[in-house]
N, C-alpha and C positions, 0 to 999 in steps of 0.2 A: 524879776530875774537877774542875778548878778551880771557883772562883765565876765566874769571866769566860767560861768554857766553857758553864756551865750557864745564864746569861743568854743568851748567845748562841742556844743550843738552843731556850729556851723562845720568845724573838723569831722565829725562824723559824719555829715552830710556828703562832704567831700570824697571821704573815703568810700561810702555806700555808692556813689556816681562812679567811681573809677573801678572798683573791683567786683561790683556784683555781675555775675554773668547774664548776657542778653542773648535774646534767640538770633540765630543765624540769619543774615540778610544777604540774598543774592547779590553778588559783586558783579557789574557789568563793564565790560571793557571797550564796548561802541563797536565791536565786530559783530557780523550777521550770525544770528543764531543758526548752528547747525541742524540739518533735518536728515531723516532717513530716506527721503526721495528727492528727485531734482526738481528745482523750483524755476529755473529760466530755460530760455531755449537753447542757451549754450549748453548748459547741463545735459539736456536731452540728447543733443547732437553727438555730444561727446562719449555719451553711453551707448548710442546706437554703433557709432563707428568701433568702440571696443567689441560690441557684439559682432560686429561684421567680420572682424578678424579671425573669428573662430566658427563662422557658417560652414567652413570647409568639412569640419568633422562633426559639427553640434547641430543637430535639427533643434535642439531645446532655444540656443541661440536666436535662430531666426522667430521662433514663435515667441521669445522675450522681445525681440525688436517689434514685433507685429503688436504686443502688449503696449509698448512704449510710446508707439505712433497712434495708436486708438487713444491713449492717455492724453497725447500733444493734442489731437484733433476736438476732445473733449473741453481742453483747455483754449482753444482757438490760437494754437502754437503749429507752426511750420516747420519742417525739416528744411535745412539748405540744400541746394544742388549739390554741393560737395557732398554731403551725408548720403543722398540719394545714390551718387555715384559711389560710395564706399558698399553700400547696401548691396548694390547691382553686382558689383566686381565680386562680393563676396560670395554671393549663391553662384555665380560664374565658375568659380575655382573648384566646386563641387563636381565629381567626377559622375556619380550615378544619381540622378534627380529624379524624385516622384513626380506626377502630374501638378500636384498641390505645389511644389517646389517651383516647377516651371512656370505656373501661374503666378506665383509671387513674385518671381524674377521680371515676368512681363507686366506685372502691375508697378513695380517700382521703378522699371525703367521707364513706363509711360509718366510717372510723376517727374523724373527727371526731365524728360524731352518737354513737358509742360513748364518747367522752369526756365529752361534753356531757350524756349521758343521764340521770346520777345528780346532776348538779350542781343545788344550789338556788337560786343566782344566776339568776332569770329573765331580768333585764334584760339582763344579759350574752348568756344564751343567745340572746334574741330579737335583740340587735344583729349578733351572728355570722351568724345565720340571714337577717337583713335581707342582709348583704353578700353572702353566697354568693347569693341569689335576684337581688341587683341584677346581680352578675357573669355570672350563667347567663340573664339576660333578653336580654343583647346578641347571643349567637349559639346560645344553646339548649343543649338536649342530649336525646339519643332518649329518656332515662328521666326526665326532668325531672318528669313527674306522680307517678312514684312517690316521688322523691325529696322532692318538696314534701310529700307527705302524711306521710312520715316526720317531718320537720320539726314539721309543724303538729299531728302527735300529742304530740310533745314539749312544745310553746308554742304558745298560739293566736296565729296571725298575723294582722296586720290586712289590710285589703282592698287596700290598695296593693301588700303582697307577694304577694297572690294573683294582681292583675294582672300583676306581673312573671313570674311563673311561667307566666301565659297568654301572655304575649308570648315567652318563651323556648320554649315550646310550638309556638307558631306559627313562630319563627325556626328550630326544629329541624324543620319541616313535619309537624308532629303537630298539625293542628288538631281533630282528635277527640278528643286528649287536652285542649286548651283549652277544647273545649265541654263535656267532662266537669267541668272545674273551675269552668265559669260555672254548670253545673246544681247544683252543689254551694253555690255562693255563693247561688243563688236558695233553695235549700232552707234555707239559713241566715239568709234574709232581709238579707244583706248586699250583695246587688248595687247597683252604681251604674250612671249613665248610662255612664260609660267602660267597664263590663265589657258592656254591650250594643255600643257604638260599636266596641270592641276586635274583635269576630267580625264586625260587619257589614262593616268597612272590610277585614278579612283576606279574606273570602268576596267582596267587590267585586273586589279585587286579582285573585284567583284566578278572576274572571268566572264565579263560582257565584251569579247574580244572585237566583235562587229561595231560596236558604240565606240570602243576606243579608235578602230581604224577609221570611223566616220568623222571623228574630231581631227584626225591626222590629215584627212583629204580636207577638212575644210581650212585647216592652218596652212596648207598648201595654197587653196583659192585664195586665200588672205595675202598671199604674197610673202608669207613667213618662210624662213628657211630652216629646216630641221636642224637640230644639232647633235652632238655626242649623247647628250643626257637625253633626247627624247628617242632616238634609237635604242640606248642601253635599257628604256623602259620596256620595249617589246622584245628586247633579247633577252632579260630576265624572265619574262612571263613565258616565253616559249621554252627556256630552257628548264622551267620547273615544272612544264607539263610532260606527260609520259611521252615516250620517244616515238614517234611516227616519220615514215621517210619524207611525208609532207614538211613536217615540223623542221627535220634538217634542212630542207631547201628552202625554206623561209628564212632560217637562222644564217645561212650562207648569203642569202640575198641582202639580209641586215649588216653581215660583214663587210660585203662590198661598199654598203653606203657609210659604212664606219670610217672605211680605207678613205672614200672621196672626202668624208667631213674632217677628219684628222689629218689627212693630207699624208698616211701610211703611219702618223706617229701614234698609234693604238697605245693604251696604258697596258702595262705588264698583266694586270689583273684581268682584263679581259682576253686577252691572248692566251692566258693560262685557262680559262674558263672554256674558250673556244676549243684548244686542243684537247682538252680531257673530255669535254661533250662528245666531240666527233670519234676520238678515239675509244671511250666506253661503249658506243653505239654502234662502233664499226664501220663508220664512215670514213674509212682509211684516205681515200682520194682526196677528202676535203680536210682532213688534217694535214696531208703534205701540201695542199695548195695553201691554204693558211700560213704554213712555214715559208713557203715560197714568197708570199706576199711580204713577210716582216722578215726576212732571212737577214737582211742588214742591222737588224737590231739585236743586240746582247740579249740572249734569252736566260732566263734564270735557272735554278737546277730542276723546278719543279717541270716546266716546260720542256727542257732538254730531256728530261726521264720520260716524258709522254711521248717523244719523239723516237727513244729508245723501244720504247713498247710497241710505236707503230712499225717500226722496221721487223720486229719479231713477229707482228702479226701478219705484214706482208709475206713474210718468209713461210710460216705455215700454212697460209693460203696459196704457196707457190708462185706468188706474184713477184718473180726474181727482178723483174726490170724495175718495178718501183722501189722495192728494198734496197738494191743496189743504188738506184739514183739518190735515193734519200740518204743512204749511208755516205757514199762520196760527197754529197754536198756539204753534210755536216762536217766530214773529216776537213774539207776543204775551207771550211769556215772556222777552223781552228777548235772544233769540238772533239772530244775523245771518247768516242762511243764505248761501252762497256764490253768485258769478254764475253758476256752472254750474247749480245748482239753478235758478234761476229762468229761465234759457234752456230747460232741458229741459222745466219745467212750461208754458212758455209755446209751445214748439213741439208739445207734446201738446194743448194747447188748440186751435191753429190747424190741428192734423190733423183734430180733432173738428169745425173750425169753429164754435167756440163764442166768438165775439166779445165776447159779455159777460163771460164768464170770463176772458178775456184783460184786458178793460178793467178789472174788479175787481181783477184780481192787480196791475196798475200802480197803481191808486189806492189801496190798501191799502198797498203796498210803498213807493210814495212818501211817503205819510202817515206810515208808520211811521220811514221813516229821516230825513223833515223833522222830525219831532217828537225825534227822536235827536239830531239835531244842534243844534236850538233848545235843547234841555237842557243840552247841553256849554256 
């Protein structure tokens, strides 16, 4: 073979090597190959926490979380304490839970407690338990009492956490469990006014006035002083009942207690409610007494309107002494009763043929309004 032929053959082979199409060869970049399912503990925990965020609205998310936990178990992987916390909080945010969902929450909390049991960091443990109780306080759980005791055995919980547990028991309609927590608080000498008031309010809501009064008596025995809010709970309860004379008497006694508690500085809202309640139910002498108890206080328009109606009602009943007494007291305090009020008192005086009372009414009213115009 000549040299020319050899060169031509070599050149042909070079071109063949460079330009012949070769089959595709996968190119690796050194990164981990992507997969459709989680392969590490971190991935599992991340997915579980993502599902927990939707537990409130999606039962399917809770079932998916259960599948992931089973998958982890088959691979001998464990969820972290933080993940169990997320799962518990996720289910606790659900308002109406089924028996299955409540059991699921209990099981997941048990796993959280197992992991936290031997940990030495008290502060971290305490923070997690507070979060759990805060979550469960909104909608409760049938076994919250037992759950709370387990947590409290592991780390001493503060009184506000006890109150959250009591609230959760009440929400779960387990007021007897809340009562047991209350008794434990008393034994530990940790009970505060809130402890008593929570039970009083709950019993009154359930129309169990005797039980509410019993807790009130226990409160006094424990040397706790009832405050405005305590009395307000009972006042609202009796005002929402159908009227009975005995209820009115009880309300008046509660009014006197409020006066002592507040040093006569009763909020306007309560004054208004008392004046309207007694006025509406014909307890006119009690309306007058309530006014006399707080007459140094500037009354709002609604309260003054209620007193005007009381004067008119006294007049219609021919109780002139009371009608005139209240009328004169009001103008003496700077209030200006309506023309309708003056007319009704005048008519009552005329019907009694009490000309002297009519003339006195005219003179005092005239003097008052003339004095008012002169000062202006």
